[in-house]
LUMLO-341097 format. One record per residue (C-alpha): x negated, z, y negated; residue in one letter. Coordinates in steps of 0.001 Angstrom, whole numbers, padded with zeros to 6 digits, always signed. Each point is the difference from the previous one (the first is absolute). Layout:
BEGIN
XZYa...
//
This chain:
BEGIN
+000000+000000+000000x-001129-000734-003540x+001148+001428-003318x+000442-003476-001431x-000358-003708+000706x-001555-002040-002867x+001448-003522-000513x-001683-002390-002424x-001005-003573-000792x-003535-001040+000911x-000595-000772-003674x+000554+003688-000793x-002349+001299+002744x-002605+001376-002388x+002603+002205-001706x+001400+001034+003406x-003438+001003+001323x-000497+002321-002978x+003519+001401+000452x-000576+000411+003765x-003240+001952-000521x+001598+002279-002587x+002919+000702+002368x-002453+000938+002781x-001832+002324-002411x+003352+001636-000774x+000607+000724+003699x+002419-002786+000825x-000272-002013+003208x+000595-003680-000724x+000639-003110+002082x-001459-003236-001374x-000436-003299+001769x-003741-000363-000703x-000877+003043+002174x+002956+000812+002253x+000677-003250+001880x-001999-000170+003315x-001763-003265+000828x+001970-002579+002014x+003319+001688-000936x+003160-001726-001165x-000334+000454-003782x+003721+000238-000908x+000742+002348+002931x-002784+002303-001153x+001336-000151-003593x+003464+000997+001228x-001504+002824+002093x-001837+001174-003111x+003243+000030-001984x+001834+001834+002801x-002696+002683+000305x-000341+000612-003757x+002035+002582-001902x+000115-002111-003190x-000399-003687-000886x-002047-000599-003162x+000248-003542-001432x-002503-001087-002621x+002115-002105-002372x-001499-003084-001589x+001161-003598-000449x-002016-000866+003131x+001540+002680+002226x+003537-000836-001158x-000654-003681+000771x-001682+000735+003377x+002161-000771+003093x-002080+002521+002033x+000653+002779-002508x+003677-000953-000046x+000162+000346+003811x-001652+003417-000222x+002396+001160-002764x+003075-001207+001902x-001217+001662+003234x-000624+003262-001868x+003478-000163-001568x+001607-000670+003388x-001878+003009+001379x+001290+002184-002832x-003511+000756-001207x-000567+001681-003331x-001355-002805-002182x-002246+000818-002963x-000811-002990-002258x-003372+000314-001794x-000149-002429-002936x-003494-001495-000286x+001042-003183-001816x+003471-000113-001580x+002849-002103+001462x+003529-000347-001476x+002504+002041+002093x+002356-002966+000453x-002784-001890+001840x-000156+002486+002861x+002249+001536+002618x+002743+002088-001644x-001032+003144+001909x-003570-000313-001301x+001342-000581-003486x+002184+003114+000245x-002780+002285+001313x-002040+002342-002212x-003241-001897-000767x-003430+001578-000186x-001867-001732-002822x-003769-000477+000483x-000501-003171-002032x-003529-000776-001117x-000637+000690-003723x+003688+000976-000461x+000660+003185+001953x-001848+003270+000574x-001401-000504+003532x-000375+003737+000770x+003536+000758-001233x+001344-002874+002074x-001915+001189+003079x+001331+003535-000466x+003540-001447-000165x-000712-001832+003292x-001262+003216+001629x+003136+001876-001106x+002191-002781+001374x-001822+000103+003366x+000346+003799+000227x+003682+000079-000965x+002170+001126+002983x-003083-000406+002224x+001454+001758+003075x+003123-002119-000274x-002018-003217-000199x-002242+001009+002947x+003031+000730+002159x+001440-003373-001093x-003190-001739+001182x-000206+001910+003303x+003625-000719+000843x-000369-003637-001109x-002959-000474+002391x+001936+001567+002907x+003128-002046-000754x-001991-003244-000326x-001783+000682+003334x+003408+000626+001648x+001404-003200-001514x-003075-002075+000976x+000340+001223+003646x+003553-001215+000443x+001408+003370-001078x-001145+001614+003266x+001370+003578+000257x-003411+001316+000953x-001099-000498-003634x+002797+002165-001409x-000639+003375-001634x+001075+003138+001850x+000229+003717-000378x-001230+001596-003231x-001326-003376-001140x+003558-001387+000158x+001415+003015-001807x-002623-000355-002737x+000673-003749-000404x+003769+000561-000166x-000413+002724-002613x-002383-002220-002058x+002455-002942-000095x+002935+002231-000930x-001906+001746-002817x-001400-003297-001312x+003407-001649-000224x+001653+003050-001574x-002755+000475-002615x-000527-003777-000488x-003770+000452+000240x-002061-003211-000228x-000948-001670+002207x+003350+000371+001734x+000233-000287+003835x+000180-003608+001145x+002760-001392+002191x-002522-000265+002890x-000992+003667-000361x+003632+001109-000046x+000806-002164+003049x-003081+001347+001826x+000996+003634-000529x+003628-000759+000892x-001133-001654+003265x-002144+003067+000780x+002992+002283-000518x+002177-002155+002275x-002713-000061+002722x-000355+003755-000213x+003742+000515+000487x+000238-002406+002952x-003113+001426+001726x+001444+003515-000150x+003229-001232+001561x-001856-001807+002839x-002242+003011+000769x+003082+002183+000270x+001594-002353+002558x-003162-000351+002114x-000507+003750-000020x+003449+000512+001507x-000656-002537+002768x-003402+001512+000751x+001535+003470+000278x+002450-001177+002674x-002735-001762+001998x-002347+002992-000148x+002791+002335+001134x+000739-002113+003022x-003688-000273+000854x-000418+003786-000109x+003041+000461+002243x-001401-002482+002542x-003403+001723-000098x+001532+003421+000683x+001986-001369+002963x-003113-001655+001440x-002053+003181-000374x+002674+002018+001862x+000051-002563+002840x-003802+000152+000333x+000116+003804+000085x+002617-000038+002700x-002059-002505+002014x-003093+002278-000226x+002045+002957+001233x+001263-002065+002936x-003521-001182+000857x-001309+003597-000055x+002873+001113+002279x-000785-002828+002419x-003672+001001+000066x+000827+003610+000808x+002378-001114+002768x-002706-002289+001441x-002515+002795-000084x+002441+002332+001795x+000789-002681+002593x-003736-000623+000511x-000592+003728+000507x+002859+000081+002497x-001463-002974+001874x-003424+001594+000090x+001528+003258+001223x+001971-001862+002585x-003111-001916+001159x-001836+003316+000392x+002896+001303+002070x+000037-003153+002093x-003746+000379+000676x+000519+003525+001212x+003001-001028+002050x-001986-002899+001466x-002743+002470+001061x+002644+002072+001744x+001476-003015+001611x-003466-001191+001143x-000490+003392+001724x+003016-000363+002008x-000080-003809-000058x+000254-000400+003538x+002864+002388+000361x+001911-001281-002749x-000617-003755+000380x+003651-000639+000167x+000531+002314-002885x-002835-001713-001811x+001638-003266+000384x+003110+001580-001390x-002057+001438-002877x-001583-003375-000638x+003427-001514+000056x+001038+002701-002422x-003109-000677-002074x+000797-003658+000036x+003529+000753-001092x-001431+002300-002688x-002305-002704-001194x+002866-002418-000013x+001931+002570-002021x-002926+000354-002398x-000203-003748-000347x+003699-000018-000673x-000512+002780-002615x-002885-001928-001490x+002111-003100+000021x+002780+001950-001692x-002409+001418-002549x-001353-003507-000626x+003552-001222-000335x+000684+002834-002484x-003139-000917-001851x+001021-003633-000092x+003478+001025-001120x-001488+002202-002705x-002280-002825-001049x+003001-002322-000067x+001918+002501-002071x-002966+000393-002349x-000349-003772-000150x+003709-000195-000755x-000420+002659-002655x-003001-001881-001399x+002018-003232+000067x+002859+001831-001723x-002485+001331-002517x-001492-003463-000532x+003486-001449-000290x+000920+002692-002510x-003220-000695-001875x+000803-003695+000076x+003476+000727-001309x-001482+002219-002675x-002607-002675-000813x+002786-002560-000216x+001944+002379-002251x-003095+000519-002082x-000586-003754-000111x+003629-000446-001023x-000412+002644-002623x-003187-001695-001208x+001804-003355-000002x+002850+001590-001897x-002520+001521-002407x-001604-003432-000356x+003420-001508-000667x+000708+002706-002527x-003449-000544-001524x+000752-003735-000201x+003366+000768-001535x-001747+002318-002462x-002510-002742-000755x+002883-002421-000464x+001658+002553-002249x-003247+000385-001941x-000301-003781-000253x+003619-000246-001130x-000619+002777-002523x-003063-001883-001157x+002071-003171-000353x+002729+001929-001792x-002641+001637-002191x-001424-003415-000772x+003495-001299-000710x+000644+003013-002199x-003297-000527-001752x+000921-003661-000555x+003417+001031-001277x-001657+002511-002294x-002452-002675-001158x+002845-002416-000654x+001924+002773-001736x-003080+000800-002048x-000404-003690-000846x+003655-000171-000959x-000300+003158-002073x-003188-001309-001587x+001742-003273-000797x+002986+001886-001414x-002303+002209-002041x-001821-003075-001298x+003314-001667-000842x+001279+003175-001675x-003223+000310-001973x+000342-003661-000945x+003555+000566-001265x-001090+003106-001912x-002892-001941-001531x+002367-002831-000977x+002325+002434-001774x-002947+001696-001720x-001409-003364-001125x+003409-001029-001360x+000206+003234-001985x-003546-000391-001322x+000649-003638-000911x+002830+001047-002280x-001976+002930-001421x-002898-002272-001018x+002051-002778-001639x-000729+001134-003541x-003647+000856+000687x-001202-002860+002197x+002517-002688+000945x-002588-001914+002049x-000461+003120+002138x+003785+000466+000250x+000482-003578+001234x-002638+000453+002709x+001504+003337+001080x+003531-001452+000117x-001159-002969+002086x-001760+002401+002386x+003150+002157+000163x+002105-003036+000977x-002566-001033+002610x-000124+003494+001528x+003797+000386-000029x+000517-003283+001850x-002529+000490+002798x+001852-000196+003339x+001222+003410+001165x+000216+000521+003779x+000961+003676+000181x+003658+000892-000368x-001105+003451-001198x-001739-001362-003102x+002132+001065-002952x+000307-001166-003588x-000625-003701+000725x+003001-001308-001946x-000690+002399-002847x-003628-001146-000143x+001063-003649-000125x+002459+000692-002807x-002511+002061-001979x-002744-002597+000457x+002304-002822-001073x+001136+002040-002984x-003600+000677-001004x-000897-003683+000384x+002989-001004-002126x-001029+002567-002605x-003583-001192-000283x+001025-003667-000068x+002518+000673-002767x-001968+002725-001739x-000919+000047-003622x-002923-002213-000748x-002517+002848-000093x-002672-000933+002545x-002147+003024-000656x-000180+003045-002276x-003478+001294-000797x-000325+003554-001295x-002807-001267-002142x-000867+002646-002594x+000725+003518-001181x+000860-001263-003479x+001714-002995-001604x-001101-003330+001455x-000635-002217-003037x-000759-003339+001607x-000143-001895+003271x-001566-003364+000872x-000261-002080+003167x-003293-001558+001036x+000046-003773-000676x+000207-000779+003738x-001099+001489+003276x-003681+000801-000111x-002727-001355+002250x+000877+002739+002468x+003606-001223+000114x+001339+003060-001819x+002379+000081-002952x-000405+002781-002535x+001626+001592-003022x-001684+002001-002766x+001822+002905-001650x-000961+002019-003092x+001304+003389-001030x+000175+002852-002461x-001840+002090+002621x-003245-001772-001158x-000373-001945+003245x+000404-003564+001149x+000615-000847+003641x-000309-003162+002077x+002551-000204+002813x-000402-002249+003044x+003536-001222+000668x-000787-001032+003584x-001981+002991+001290x+001597+002677-002226x-003433+001217-001123x-000934+001092-003531x-003213-000153-002053x-000263+002481-002878x-001627-001137-003273x-001234+003101-001782x-001866-000215-003287x+002379+000032-002970x+000468+003274-001861x+003473-000659-001410x+003202-001929+000742x-000564-003459+001533x+002401-002497-001593x-000640-003351+001639x-001911-001873+002713x-000572-003599+001112x-001672-001711+002977x-002718-002621-000366x+001054-003512+001097x-001853+000397+003343x+001534+003431+000604x-003426+001618+000526x-000080+001948-003259x+002576+001957-001968x-000102+000976-003680x+001650+003143-001393x+000816+001057-003585x+000232+003664-000986x+000970+002267-002859x-003633+001176+000029x-000928-003312-001751x-001718-001406+003077x+000425-003161+002031x-001486+000329+003509x-000591-002694+002630x+000183+001149+003629x-000998-001482+003357x+003217-000311+001999x-001632+000596+003406x-002145+003015-000860x+001944+001463-002910x-003273+000350-001905x-000228-000663-003754x-001974-003190-000755x+000192-000074-003787x+001193+002405-002692x+000737-001131-003546x+000822+002126-003058x+002694-002483-000975x+001911+001569-002914x+000122+003055-002186x+002622+002114+001726x+002666-001528+002190x-000480-003218+002052x+003599-001156+000411x-000284-003271+001934x-002546-001929+002044x-000018-003480+001564x-002450-002075+002036x-000766-003566-001045x+001689-002298+002604x-003408-001482+000861x-001862+003303-000044x-003087+000913-001925x+001743+001854-002828x+002721+002519-000745x+002179+000505-003067x+000932+003462-001283x+002176+001354-002772x+000864+003389-001423x-001466+002840-001948x+000000+000455-003744x-001998-003183-000675x+003136-002230+000341x-001954-002696+001796x-000401-002023+003177x-003459-000158+001542x-001499-002296+002625x-002747+001345+002297x-002526-001575+002380x+000680+001458+003471x-003649-000256+001074x-001872+001430-002963x+002778+001901-001740x-000827-001782-003262x+002744-000493-002587x+000716-003764-000181x+002650-000104-002732x+002298+002182-002133x+003395-000981-001455x+001105+002034-002979x+003786+000476+000249x+000550+002475-002815x+002554+002136+001831x+000063+001818+003328x+000157-002519+002881x+002255+001084+002888x-000632-002765+002565x-001875-003237+000698x-000155-002786+002615x-002121-003040+000828x+001527-003434+000530x-000504-001379+003531x-002937-002207-001052x-001582+002818-002022x-000041-002017-003233x+002510+002200-001863x+000808+003655-000443x+003405+001311-001087x+000361+003399-001681x+002918+002228-001011x-000181+002787-002555x+002026+002909-001280x+001495-002071-002831x+001742-002265+002480x-002337-002940-000687x-001203-002297+002774x-003213-001964-000550x-001781-002672+002023x-003794-000298-000310x-002614-002359+001298x-001989+001995+002483x-003262-001103-001600x-000851+000455-002826x+003304+001843-000738x+001843-002274-002372x+003673+000834-000619x+002103-002914+001266x+003548+001317-000291x+001915+002955-001471x+003584+000868+001000x+002203+002605-001645x+001502+001860+002906x+002356+002110-002085x+000006+003647-000934x-000466+001349+003495x-003331+001401+001142x-001285-002262+002770x-001355+001579+003197x-000720-003095+002039x-000941-003640-000587x-000940-002634+002623x-000563-003722+000398x+002047-001970+002526x-002165-001433+002834x-000093-003406-001756x-000616+001631-003411x+002973-001832-001584x+001992+003195-000516x-000644+003503-001226x+002145+002944+001089x+000082+003251-001958x+001911+003270+000255x+000196+003349-001694x+002229+002615-001539x+002887-002426-000653x+000836+000058+003761x-000248-003815+000141x-002196-002705+001487x-000876-002715-002519x-001253-003375+001222x-001933-002148-002548x-001125-003613+000206x-003745-000099-000698x+000068-003578-001307x+002980+000366-002366x-000174+003763-000732x+003752+000032+000612x+001890+002759+001775x+001388-001719+003114x+001831+002909+001584x+000734+003636-000596x+001210+002137+002900x+001768+003340-000487x-001950+001433+002878x+000216+003802+000042x+001599+003057-001568x-003323+001504-001120x-003518-001084-000969x-001296-002990+001985x-003507+001167+000847x-001600-002882+001935x+000520-003625+001117x-001406-002258+002724x+000526-003715+000658x+000442-001207+003578x-002820-002346+001093x+002346-003039-000133x+001042+000855-003546x+003726-000158+000808x+000564+003786+000112x-000974+002957-002114x+000004+003682+000950x+000715+002781-002472x-000184+003797+000224x+001430+002604-002304x+000272+003624-000931x+003564-000255+001381x-001639+000401+003468x+000872-003542+001154x-001967-003134+000803x+001697-003386-000244x-000762-003568+001016x+001308-002798-002260x+000436-003738+000363x-002032-001382-002883x+001990-003201-000517x+003490+001536-000058x-000824+003549-001028x+002127+001177+002951x-000903+003279+001644x-000979-000613+003632x-000776+003532+001167x+000171+003592-001167x-002519+002242+001759x+001127+003630+000117x-002047+002851+001398x-002313+001564-002575x+000910+003454-001287x-001568-000347-003434x-001165-002538-002592x-001712-003122+001361x-003159-001020-001862x-001554-002875+001953x+000955-003063+002047x-001871-002873+001695x+000795-002873+002382x-002294-000617+002976x-001791-003318+000427x+002814-001834+001843x+002886+001572-001888x+001542+001690+003033x-000732+003549-001152x+000220+001985-003219x-001819+003274-000603x+001361+002552-002477x-001669+003127-001464x+001957+003000-001253x-000251+003320-001755x+001301+001537+003237x-003552-000390+001374x+000915-002741+002474x-000657-003683+000421x+002621-002057+001834x-000528-003353+001675x+003139-002156+000022x+000971-003077+002010x+001409-002538-002459x+000185-003022+002304x+003223-002001-000504x+002920+000426+002362x-000691+003486+001275x+002838+001672-001857x+003626-000900+000551x+000788-001279-003472x+003255+001511-001236x+002929-002222-000859x+000922+000281-003638x+003155-001182-001710x+002019+003046-000923x-000606+001592-003365x+001055+003511+001034x-000004+002200+003087x+000988-001801+003225x+002745+002034+001694x+000735-001640+003381x-000871-002829+002399x+001787-001714+002880x-000982-002859+002344x+002447-002737+000964x+000925-000128+003720x-001196-003623+000206x-003478+001047-001289x+000133-002599-002785x+000441+002372-002955x-000332+003517-001294x+001763+001476-002998x-001250+002671-002412x+001894+002003-002616x-001334+001578-003149x+000685+002247-002941x-000536-003117-002135x+003634-000937+000715x-000755-002753+002532x-000208-000698+003685x-002431-002707+001018x+000258-002214+003080x-003435-000901+001363x-000945-002715+002453x-001822+001940+002718x-002545-002611+001004x-001044-001119-003487x+000556+003427-001598x+001519-001774-002976x+003175+001019-001852x+002926-002253+001013x+002755+001517-002184x+000439+002782-002543x+003304+001904+000220x+000648+001724-003331x+002497+002823-000550x-000591+000466-003712x-002649+000605-002585x-003316+001274+001227x-000187+003775+000573x+003682+000436-000902x+001628-000837+003314x-002480+001117+002635x+000516-001729+003368x-000513+002565+002732x+000994-001736+003244x+000349-003369+001744x+000987-001151+003482x+000203-003315+001902x+002981-001181+001996x-000642-000506+003719x-000145-003796-000412x-002429+000345-002962x+002320-002101-002217x+000811+002812-002428x-001694+002849-001817x+002008+002932-001324x-001414+002063-002887x+001125+003218-001630x-000970+001362-003405x+000599+002702-002573x+002773-002116-001601x+002286+000897+002945x+000219-003652+001023x-000720-001473+003380x-001025-003621-000011x-000357-002285+002983x-002362-002912-000493x-000537-003224+001919x-003578-000197+001276x+000038-003797-000082x+001087-000476-003620x-000628+003393-001601x+003573-000046-001337x+002539+002815+000135x+002328-000410+002969x+002093+003113-000607x+000077+002939-002398x+001583+003376+000776x+000907+002533-002680x-000615+003525+001265x+001163+003263-001474x-003346+001555+000860x-002304+000766-002893x-003054-000918+001995x-000485-002136+003119x-002758+001427+002189x+000380-002026+003200x+001821-003036+001426x+000227-001380+003554x+001805-002969+001600x+001894+000570+003245x-001598-001968+002854x+003020-002377+000129x-000246-000631-003751x+003625+001029-000698x-000736+003243-001841x-002443+001381-002534x-000727+003731+000017x-000813+001412-003440x-001412+003486-000689x+000111+001964-003235x+001735+003328-000473x+002027-001032+003081x-000277-002811+002524x+002564-002826+000018x+000551-002929+002338x+000972-003212-001785x+001874-002826+001713x-001909-003060-001229x+002940-002344+000584x+002401+001985-002202x-002500+001716-002233x+001768+003326+000577x-001199+003408+001214x+001423+000567+003484x-001656+003304+000947x-001553+002891-001868x-002489+002252+001799x+000637+003376-001608x-001844+003120+001076x-003312+000312-001833x-000335+002544-002800x-002340-002098-002166x-001315-003534-000531x-000596-002218+003027x-003474-001503-000301x+000048-002208+003085x+002344-001541+002541x-000543-002279+002989x+002134-001808+002585x-000871+000391+003673x-001028-003354+001547x+003346-000309+001851x+001959+000822-003165x+001916+002927+001524x-001765+002764-001948x-001176+000660-003539x-002670+002568-000854x-000206+001596-003449x-002733+002169-001549x+000746+002211-002963x-001396+002165-002722x+001936+002877+001598x-002715+000049+002780x+002472-001249+002643x+000081-003145+002122x+003317-001199+001393x+000898-002630+002587x+003466-001571-000478x+002237-002156+002125x+000028-003260-001970x+003551-001001+000974x+001765+003277-000844x-002383+001657-002456x+000023+003184+002104x-003102+002199+000172x-001547-000159+003471x-003062+002179-000632x-001318+002200-002819x-003761+000500+000127x-001142+002975-002058x-003658+000577+000862x-001689-001070-003253x-000880+002601-002643x+000088-002338-003021x+001792-003154-001073x-000123-002882+002470x-001179-003262-001558x+000370-002564+002785x+001666-000604+003388x-000822-002895+002360x+001199-000973+003505x-002311-001366+002679x+000766-003465+001426x+002349+001197+002782x+001717+002683-002097x-000903+002851+002357x-002254+001702-002536x+000273+000797-003700x-003014+000812-002192x+000407+001986-003220x-002535+000802-002753x+000268+002974-002335x-001709+001536-003000x-000731+002961+002311x-002871-002140+001358x+001493-000661+003432x+001196-003015+001923x+002551+000817+002643x+001032-002269+002866x+003529+000675+001283x+001895-000915+003149x+003052-001780-001430x+002215+001015+002931x-000781+003727+000189x-001238+000680-003521x-003099+001723+001366x-003244-000257-001989x-002346-001351+002662x-003038-000203-002283x-001035+001622-003294x-003113-001358-001714x-001385+002004-002904x-002110-001404-002834x+000535+002871-002435x-000819+000340-002886x+000740-003715-000301x+003508-000593-001324x+001299-002880+002076x+001947-002790-001687x+000868-002360+002842x-000275-000690+003724x+000386-003035+002258x-000240-000639+003767x-002366-002601+001396x+001872-002751+001899x-001070+001472+003374x+001165+003494-001057x-003314+001600+000968x-001135+000664-003562x+001435+001084-003326x-001446-000805-003415x+000306+002427-002916x-000950+000006-003676x-000304+002778-002533x-000639+000947-003593x-003722+000492+000664x-000659-003789-000126x-000481-000243+003790x+002018-001488+002842x-000484+000909+003652x+001012-001303+003408x+000688+002580+002717x+000220-000221+003791x+003435+001420+000848x-000947+001438+003419x-003161+001830-001073x+000705+000513-003740x-003493-001377-000650x-000898-002094-003034x-000890-003511+001126x-000458-001631-003426x-000544+001198-003548x+000834-002576-002678x-001587+000371-003435x-000388-002071-003141x+002790+001103-002300x-000852+001936-003137x+003364+001779-000321x+002770+001372+002230x+001092-002309+002847x+003769-000516-000274x+000920-001847+003210x-001453-001353+003226x+001229-002544+002541x-001137-001765+003173x+000517-003753+000161x+002378-000982+002807x-002911-001393+002057x-001987+003214-000479x-003056-001841-001308x+000259+001224-003578x+000686+003323-001709x+001098-000253-003624x-000320+002764-002583x+001261+000109-003591x-001041+002406-002699x+000582+001384-003430x-003262-001791-000911x+002219-003171-000251x-001618-001659+003027x+000889-001057+003535x-002562+000097+002792x+000341-001841+003308x-002162+001700+002653x-000699-002117+003094x+000390+001877+003290x-003164-001167+001726x-000917+000285+003660x-002992+002091+000989x-001941-003207+000755x+000713-001339-003490x-001014+003307-001560x-003236+000039+002009x-000839-003544-001041x+000641+000784-003653x-001986+003225+000194x-003024-001740+001526x+000132-002626-002718x-000377+002778-002582x-002926+001739+001642x-003348-000665-001640x-002083+002502+001965x-000246+001693+003381x-000068+003728+000646x-003425+001562-000405x-001618+001931+002847x+000728+003255-001824x+003658-000949-000430x+000294-000953+003677x-001441+003355+000963x+002223+001889-002457x+003170-001669+001272x-000985+000046+003724x-000278-003793+000273x-003489-000255+001499x+001315-001663+003171x
//
């Protein structure tokens, strides 16, 4: 075992040798390939063994090691083995270029000439010693588990006894405490297999012990029986021996007696011959008897032997039976052992199946967790996109696009929640950024008033575009628009009034209240030249269009001076005679125009300074004067709140624009010369069409006076500088904003689309209703009720066939107009003082009119047929259900009522609003009714039961109107806070926010095809908002992106993948 394995690129070997020696000196055992691989070994196998046997894996990070396939294999193998990985940075590599786990680890920095080597080495030592016992146990168990796995998971390699208990306890404690490195799947499987083997072995031993006990008992019984039989046989043999000895003694005694008797017989042999013969016969008979006895004894012996043989045979047979029983028992035990083995195998299979199920479940859970994290990230990105709109619109667009992408990734887990909400929020965010105000970025530039701002002439040699800002905080700053970096220019000792880039964009000149003009290197931010330009204040500065000189004005010397940008020498001086407020070069550099406090504009030859033209600009003090790009026009502005355009050739005033409501502080021509930008102390910036004098854009967003403005090189952006300390970059490309439709001369009060999609009609406080052609957006007819502002027209409605428009006004008259001719078809005289709402019945036979009460007019007879009486105050809105059977009314008395159209009877009274109800609208099938109230809520009602099935709150907004989308899934609302919103009915989520109006929004309506949402406002305008698909929004958003997310932004918003 080694404390660590050192992985490196061959190109870093010198550093690694030094590190290796220092580790050895510190008491660490190391494994390195130059000393620990035996000759003739498989190199990769030895590397893997080294990794397995090491407690920690130390990777020396450099561009070479990150690019090395061998190092990558080692890193991946270490990760798979759950090794603790410690990256040591020798040569820096960007985190995104390496494996995400390496990037996420805590790095030990030991870079040459950059980091403290000893401090870095001490950090490495502390990392190696952290949780050392835990890491050593991890290594030991990893080696054992790998050996088991390499040997086909043979049970003989499993851990047992106290070793198993220790391993089990280590895994449990590691998982509970989440100590790194955590146990690997192989280690956990290895310990689990050991526990299973232990359990099964105990069960098998128990069974075999029982069988062995039975066999041993039977063997002991047989042994006892055999010993008793042997003892009995010995007793019998001893008895037989004694009997034989007694018989032998009797025979010997008898033979002795026979000898003596024979001697007696011999003595009287002769006398007793006959008797002798008898005795011999008797002896013969005796011998025959003895033979018979012997034969009997032999027969008894043979019988005894036969009985013993029988007993032995019985014993052998019994032993054979017992052996057969034992064999049967052993066979049965073998069968049971096989069954146990089969059970163990089945358990192993089931365990494997369970492990696979758990793996699949883990994969599923991992996938679900990834999907849930993806949805959460999408919702977070959508929220951040909206939050950053005013600060950095480019960032917001990128975040919204990422939110849409994340929300629409395929979801496979049914348990993943919030998918629909994420899609709606992402789409809403994308719609918001696409239709946002034109602010592309807000720079919190200075701690004091920002006096001026200027774009670099074009992108520099490095491809970057910059702006220069000057401030009352005595600093100037150069901002890189692409990379979001800033270079501080520090050298002035008072307010800096103005700045200008050189034609090549490599140098910038600044003018300060300290009387100095300073030239700075854009890249380094270092001062290149410092000129004491004027006594006191330097008000304005400009670079010659061809470089080489700058012009300055200001101070108490009432002059303009020209300076050489190399030597700092004064080239020329124009005596003006009064304080000069601004100056500008013509595009060819041949002329200079000046403006002074008396309101006089003068044109000079740039060299030697001859006065060519003098223009009386009026009594106003002029703050700004500029040449047009072709030098044919001069634009000036000042305290008179106007922009004056003068012809250089004729000295004639060509146009005067009433531009602002306060001092106009600065001007800038667009590069094409067809537009001019102005900024004012009224906190607004405006873009004007030069030929017509028409205002093209109003840019709102600054919180204080605006002092400076400049177009970028291609005219797509405008930068503004304000006393609020910020600089804003605006997108002024044509066609981004939905241009409002203008025609009414007073507040627009309502809008309605024709069912055939050909027209829409608007009503106004100017006493007219106007019929617009939807496709061309041009006015087709004007329907007048009386003199402007005397007979306000509050409502209009189309007939189902789109042939007629009904209007109602303050003059208590209802007029029905022909859409084809614009003429009056019918006029109804009402007793109401004010007509708030009108609606045709679907069959075109009736017109419902709402004022103090609601009346149904028969259009054929021109008479009121039904009066809907029941409200306690004015009725602001009424609507027919699509089938014509019901009428809904909304009133100032806070109630909503649904009436039977035929009888005029109240079917339902809906009393859930807390303030007056401004609008009621049915969905397309009449099953739902939406109502909008000043209490800030939209309520959706079931028209059969009267139950409020949805309540959507937008308080403190005071809602003015509501309309259903054609599919009934959304409702659109508008309010007094200048904003309109579209809501998802099921979730109550906002799906769109519609902006652009500068006053309260009076009414809102979906077109019948659902592709357009129209809003009208007290600002006298109508806006038609296209309802775009997500694909269209994405395409438009990508068209407006001019930069990608930086690495820091990707990391901040978790988009590194």
